[in-house]
C-alpha positions in Angstrom: 35.7 5.7 2.2 33.2 3.5 0.1 35.1 0.1 1.0 33.9 0.9 4.7 30.4 0.3 3.6 31.5 -3.4 2.1 29.6 -4.8 5.2 26.4 -2.9 4.2 26.8 -3.9 0.7 27.0 -7.4 1.7 23.7 -7.4 3.5 21.8 -5.7 1.0 22.8 -8.6 -1.5 21.9 -11.1 1.2 18.6 -9.8 1.4 18.0 -10.0 -2.1 19.5 -13.3 -2.7 17.3 -14.7 0.4 14.3 -13.0 -1.3 13.4 -10.9 1.6 12.8 -8.0 -1.2 13.5 -8.1 -5.0 15.1 -4.5 -5.0 16.7 -2.4 -2.0 18.3 1.0 -2.2 20.4 2.8 0.4 21.9 6.2 0.8 23.8 7.5 3.5 25.4 11.1 3.9 25.5 14.4 5.9 23.9 17.9 5.9 26.6 18.5 2.9 25.6 15.8 0.9 25.6 11.9 0.0 28.3 10.0 1.2 27.8 6.5 0.0 24.6 4.9 -2.1 24.4 1.5 -3.2 21.4 -0.4 -5.1 20.8 -4.6 -5.2 18.3 -6.7 -6.9 15.9 -6.1 -9.7 12.5 -4.7 -9.8 10.6 -8.1 -9.5 11.7 -11.8 -9.1 11.4 -12.5 -12.8 14.3 -13.8 -14.5 14.2 -10.6 -17.2 13.2 -8.0 -14.8 14.7 -4.5 -15.0 17.9 -4.6 -12.6 17.3 -1.8 -9.7 19.1 1.4 -9.8 19.4 4.7 -8.1 16.5 6.2 -10.5 14.3 3.2 -9.4 11.2 4.9 -7.6 9.6 3.3 -4.5 6.1 3.7 -3.0 7.3 5.4 0.3 4.3 4.3 2.1 4.4 5.5 5.6 7.4 7.8 5.2 4.2 10.1 3.5 3.7 10.8 7.1 6.9 12.6 8.2 8.1 14.0 4.7 4.6 15.4 3.9 2.1 15.7 6.6 4.5 16.6 9.8 6.1 18.9 7.4 3.0 20.6 6.1 1.9 20.8 9.5 5.1 22.7 10.5 4.6 25.0 7.8 1.0 25.8 8.8 2.3 26.6 12.2 5.1 28.6 11.0 2.4 30.5 9.0 -0.1 30.8 11.9 -2.8 28.9 10.2 -2.5 26.0 12.6 -2.0 25.5 16.1 -0.5 22.3 17.8 -3.2 22.8 20.5 -6.1 23.5 18.2 -9.0 20.9 19.0 -9.4 18.5 16.2 -13.4 19.8 16.2 -12.1 23.2 15.3 -11.3 22.0 11.8 -13.6 18.9 11.5 -17.1 19.6 13.0 -17.9 16.0 12.6 -15.4 15.1 15.5 -18.1 15.4 18.3 -18.7 13.9 21.7 -17.4 14.2 25.3 -15.0 11.4 25.0 -13.0 13.3 22.3 -13.7 16.9 22.9 -10.2 17.7 24.2 -8.4 15.9 21.1 -6.1 18.3 19.5 -3.8 18.3 16.2 -0.9 17.5 18.6 -2.4 14.4 19.9 -2.9 13.2 16.0 0.6 13.6 15.3 1.5 12.1 18.5 -0.3 8.9 17.8 -2.1 9.5 21.1 -5.8 10.5 20.1 -7.7 7.3 21.2 -8.2 6.2 17.3 -7.6 2.6 16.4 -4.8 2.0 14.5 -6.4 0.9 11.0 -9.5 -0.2 9.4 -10.2 -1.3 6.0 -12.4 1.7 5.3 -11.9 1.2 1.7 -14.2 -1.3 1.4 -17.2 0.6 2.2 -16.0 4.4 1.8 -14.5 6.6 -1.1 -13.3 10.0 -1.0 -12.8 12.5 1.8 -16.4 12.9 2.8 -17.3 9.4 3.5 -13.8 8.5 5.2 -14.0 12.0 7.5 -17.6 10.8 8.3 -16.7 7.2 9.1 -13.3 7.9 11.4 -15.0 10.8 13.2 -17.7 8.5 14.4 -15.6 5.9 15.3 -15.7 5.0 19.0 -12.3 5.6 20.6 -10.0 2.6 21.8 -8.5 4.3 24.6 -8.7 7.7 26.4 -6.5 10.5 24.4 -3.2 10.9 25.8 -3.0 8.1 28.1 -0.8 5.7 25.5 0.0 5.8 22.1 -1.2 3.6 19.3 0.1 4.1 15.9 -2.7 5.1 13.6 -2.9 5.6 10.0 -6.6 6.8 10.8 -5.4 10.0 12.4 -3.1 10.7 10.0 -5.7 10.5 7.7 -7.8 13.1 9.5 -4.4 15.2 9.5 -4.6 15.3 5.9 -8.1 16.7 6.1 -7.2 19.1 8.6 -4.1 20.5 6.5 -6.4 20.8 3.5 -8.8 23.3 5.6 -6.2 25.1 7.3 -4.1 26.0 4.0 -7.1 25.9 1.6 -5.4 23.5 -0.7 -5.0 19.7 -1.9 -2.2 18.0 0.0 -0.6 17.1 -3.5 -0.7 20.8 -4.3 0.6 21.7 -0.9 3.6 19.1 -1.2 4.8 20.7 -4.7 7.2 23.2 -3.2 8.6 20.5 -0.7 9.3 18.2 -3.6 10.9 21.4 -5.4 13.4 21.4 -2.5 14.7 17.8 -3.5 14.6 18.6 -7.1 16.0 17.1 -9.5 15.3 13.8 -7.7 11.7 12.9 -7.9 9.0 12.7 -5.1 5.4 13.0 -5.6 2.2 11.5 -5.1 1.7 10.5 -8.4 4.6 9.2 -10.3 4.7 10.5 -13.8 3.8 8.0 -16.6 7.2 8.2 -18.0 8.5 7.0 -14.7 6.3 3.9 -14.5 9.1 1.4 -16.0 11.3 2.5 -13.3 9.0 2.1 -10.7 9.5 -0.7 -8.2 6.3 -2.8 -8.3 4.7 -3.8 -5.0 1.7 -6.3 -4.3 -0.2 -8.4 -6.5 -3.3 -7.2 -4.9 -6.2 -9.3 -4.5 -8.8 -6.1 -3.7 -7.6 -4.6 -7.0 -7.4 -7.7 -9.1 -3.8 -6.5 -10.3 -0.3 -6.0 -9.6 0.4 -2.4 -8.5 3.0 -0.4 -10.2 3.2 3.1 -9.8 -0.1 2.8 -7.7 -0.1 3.7 -4.2 -0.3 0.1 -2.3 -2.2 1.3 0.8 -5.8 0.7 0.0 -7.3 3.5 2.1 -4.8 5.8 0.2 -6.1 4.3 -3.1 -9.9 5.0 -2.0 -8.8 8.7 -1.2 -7.4 9.1 -4.8 -3.9 8.3 -4.1 -2.9 11.3 -2.0 -3.7 11.0 1.8 -2.1 12.3 5.0 -0.8 8.7 5.8 0.6 7.3 2.6 0.8 7.9 -1.1 4.1 9.6 -1.8 6.5 7.8 -4.4 10.1 8.4 -4.9 13.9 7.7 -5.2 16.5 6.9 -2.5 18.1 10.2 -3.7 14.8 12.0 -2.6 14.6 10.7 0.4 18.3 11.4 1.4 17.9 14.9 0.0 14.6 15.5 2.4 17.1 14.2 5.3 19.7 16.8 4.3 17.4 19.6 4.5 16.2 18.5 8.0 19.7 18.2 9.3 20.2 22.1 8.0 17.1 23.2 9.3 18.1 21.8 12.9 20.9 24.3 12.8 19.2 27.3 11.3 15.6 28.4 9.7 14.9 27.0 6.2 12.3 26.9 3.7 11.2 23.4 5.2 10.5 25.0 8.5 11.6 27.1 11.6 14.3 25.6 13.4 12.6 25.8 17.1 9.4 24.3 15.2 11.4 21.1 14.0 13.2 20.8 17.2 9.8 20.6 18.7 8.4 18.0 16.5 11.4 15.7 16.9 11.7 15.5 20.7 9.9 12.4 22.2 6.6 13.5 23.7 5.5 12.9 27.3 2.8 10.3 26.4 3.2 7.3 28.8 5.4 4.6 27.3 5.7 6.0 23.9 8.6 6.5 21.7 6.8 8.9 19.4 7.3 12.4 18.4 5.2 14.6 16.6 4.9 12.6 13.5 8.2 11.0 13.9 9.5 8.2 15.8 12.6 8.1 18.2 15.4 5.5 18.7 14.3 2.3 20.7 17.2 -0.4 20.6 14.5 -2.6 19.3 13.3 -0.6 16.3 14.7 -0.6 12.8 17.4 1.8 13.5 19.5 -0.8 15.3 21.4 -0.1 18.4 24.1 1.9 17.0 22.5 5.2 16.2 22.4 8.2 18.9 19.9 8.0 21.6 18.5 11.1 20.0 17.7 9.9 16.6 14.3 10.2 14.9 12.9 8.4 12.0 10.1 6.4 10.4 9.3 3.4 8.7 7.0 2.3 5.6 5.1 -0.8 5.2 6.3 -1.3 1.6 9.8 -1.8 3.4 11.0 1.9 3.5 12.8 3.7 6.5 14.4 6.9 6.9 16.6 7.6 9.9 18.2 11.0 11.2 20.9 11.2 13.7 21.2 14.8 14.9 24.2 14.3 17.1 26.5 12.8 14.5 24.7 14.6 11.8 24.0 11.8 9.4 21.1 10.0 8.0 20.3 6.6 6.6 17.6 6.3 3.7 16.7 2.6 3.2 13.8 1.8 0.4 12.7 -1.5 -0.6 9.6 -3.3 -2.2 9.6 -6.2 0.3 5.8 -6.7 -0.3 6.1 -7.9 -3.7 4.6 -10.2 -4.7 3.0 -10.2 -1.3 2.6 -8.3 2.1 3.0 -11.8 3.9 6.8 -11.7 3.1 8.2 -10.0 6.3 11.7 -11.3 6.1 13.2 -7.7 5.3 12.1 -6.5 8.8 15.2 -8.6 10.2 17.4 -7.0 7.8 16.9 -3.4 8.7 18.4 -3.0 12.1 21.4 -5.1 11.1 21.7 -3.0 7.8 21.6 0.2 10.2 24.2 -1.1 12.5 26.7 -2.0 9.6 26.1 1.8 8.3 27.0 3.2 11.8 29.8 0.9 12.1 31.2 2.1 8.6 30.9 5.9 9.9 32.7 4.8 12.9 30.4 4.5 15.7 
């Protein structure tokens, strides 16, 4: 069957040759296992750079939102420690004011809280106390639930709420989830032994160095490398392993979550003009998943060049990881390749 993926393989090599990304790895499969995996490129553009492999560890960026934060939220809900309709103010007393009193945990998950998309808080803030205070006092950009603006800031708050609800740090809460996809590595802090196989991201002018096994997102870095919106590192096999557990959970309860809880999280919300589910995004013909995936597909992207899409109707997934921000985030060429790659994958599956 692998020859059916020759079109995908050619696109990956075209992306590397055109310098859209130094390295790229892909895996597709179903609930029973990986069907096809391929890797192209090298860790950097240097002539002597190590070649990428299926053991290459990537900065997963905003895949953290679904693999970690949305999953931990489901588990806290299943355990009765958290409710989707819990007011944010119940968990974060600094979140106060008539304009935001009704904002809930679900609103944070759906990117419908009224918070702006992003602010470089790392320039003036360090650690949870300072970040929490700064975000909770921000003027809202729009009336909650009237629209959806993808917000890192909302997921930073969600991470704080999860720590309160579960009484443990995110990094400790995530460890059992990582165990579900072991031995493939996925973690907030890559082991020092894995540094040489971690794909570098940007030459960061703020930190004054090339980032290797150090979170690319500056706000996550200022929060110690583990946050609700970013911080995870992992291999393409780890991302694929997580997707397989999601597919199995859609059929029956699992260690990940109860079936009905997951089904609720991956259904598009009723927020006006929004494609967002709870944590997850859903299929749009203009998105990174291309046009051939089913209408009920759900997934997410990461700023560094990562994406994970799951098609529940066909029972398949596509994990695509790259370090397109090396050596600079100004390179956006890989974004044009992602929908083409997904379309070729679906064509190879016969769709």
